[in-house]
N, C-alpha and C positions, 0 to 999 in steps of 0.2 A: 484512400484514407478519408476523404471528405465524407463519403457515405457512412463510414464507421463513426466519425465524429457526430454526424447528424443523428445517427441511430442512438448513440449513448448519451446524447444531450437530453433526452427525455428521462426523467427520474424513474418512471415505472419500468422502462426498459432496462435501466441499470439494476433495478431490484430483481427483475426477472432473471437477468444474467447471474446475479448472486445466488438466486434460488437454484438454478440448474447447473451451477458450477460443480457441486459435489454429488448431486443426485439427479438422475433422470426423472423428469416429471411429465405427466400428461397435461394437456392444455386445461382440462377441468380442474386438476389439482392446483395449477398456477392461478387460474381465474378465481378459485375459492378464497384466495388470500388478498384479493383486492375488492374495493368497493366500486367497481365499474362492471359493465356488462361483459359477458363471455366473448361477444363479438369484438369488443374493444381490445381485449387481451389477445385474441386471435390475430387482430391486425398488428399489434406490437410484435407478436411472434413471427409473423410473415416478414416484417421489416428486418428483424434480427436474423432470420434465416437468409433473406436476400443478400445481406451484406456479409454473410459468412460467420456470424457470431454464435449461432446455434445450429446444431444438426437435428434432423427429425428422423425418427424411426417409426414405422407403422407396425402396430401390434394389434391385428384385427381391425376394429373400428377406431381404436385409440391412436393418437399421435403422441409420441414421447419425445421430449425435447431435452437436449444436453448442450451445455456451453462448449464452444470451440475456442479455447484461449488463443490458438494460433491465428484466429481471425483478427486479433489485436496486434499481430507482429509488426505490421507496417507502421502503425501509430506508435507502438513502443519504441521501435528503432528511431523514429523521428524525434520523439521526446528525449531519448537517451543522448542524442547529439548535444542537446542543451544541458542536460543533467551532468554529463561527464565533464564538460567545460566548467560548470559552476562548482563541482566538487573539487576540481584541481585548483581553482581560484581560492576556494574556502580553505583548503589544506595549506596553501602557500601563506595565506593571511594568518592562520593560526600559528604556523611555525614561526613566522616573523614576530608575532606578538609574544610568543613564548621566549624567543631569544632576547627581546627587549626587557621582559620582566625578570629574567634570571641571568644577569650578566656574568655570574660565575657558577660553575657546577657545584652542587651540594654533594658532599661525600657521605658515605654511610656513617662514618664516625660523627660528623657534625649533626646528622639527624638523630642518632641515638643519644648524643649528649644533650641535645635540646629537649628530647622527650624525658630523659631521666631528670634533667634540671627542672622541668616543669612539674614532675611528680614530687620532687623534693620541696619545691616551692608550695605545692598544694598541701603537703603534710605539715609544713611549718604554719601555714595559714590556718589550718583546721585546729591547731593547738591554741591559737590565740583567742 
């Protein structure tokens, strides 16, 4: 997991991952979208490949790269441990707040009366 974190800490590598997530691209196609040398992009691609975030397929002399989302599985599982706990805490807090703000349940009749009463009030106001 540490290697994956180190790899995605670099903004260009994150952008490369986004690019190859939906479409397989050659290193030249990837490099053409950056203002750095091709060798710098090749180095980024090697790092992403080494940590398992991209796969490489050879097509003649070209190397085609595609994202491997499963390479993020360990990191995702680690982060979900925190996220799940936080969501449960947030849900409980919201439910508690809702109970405090609405001490009695509103019925359908009281909602429709309040709406029709406000319409009647608006009609009277507009005549004045």
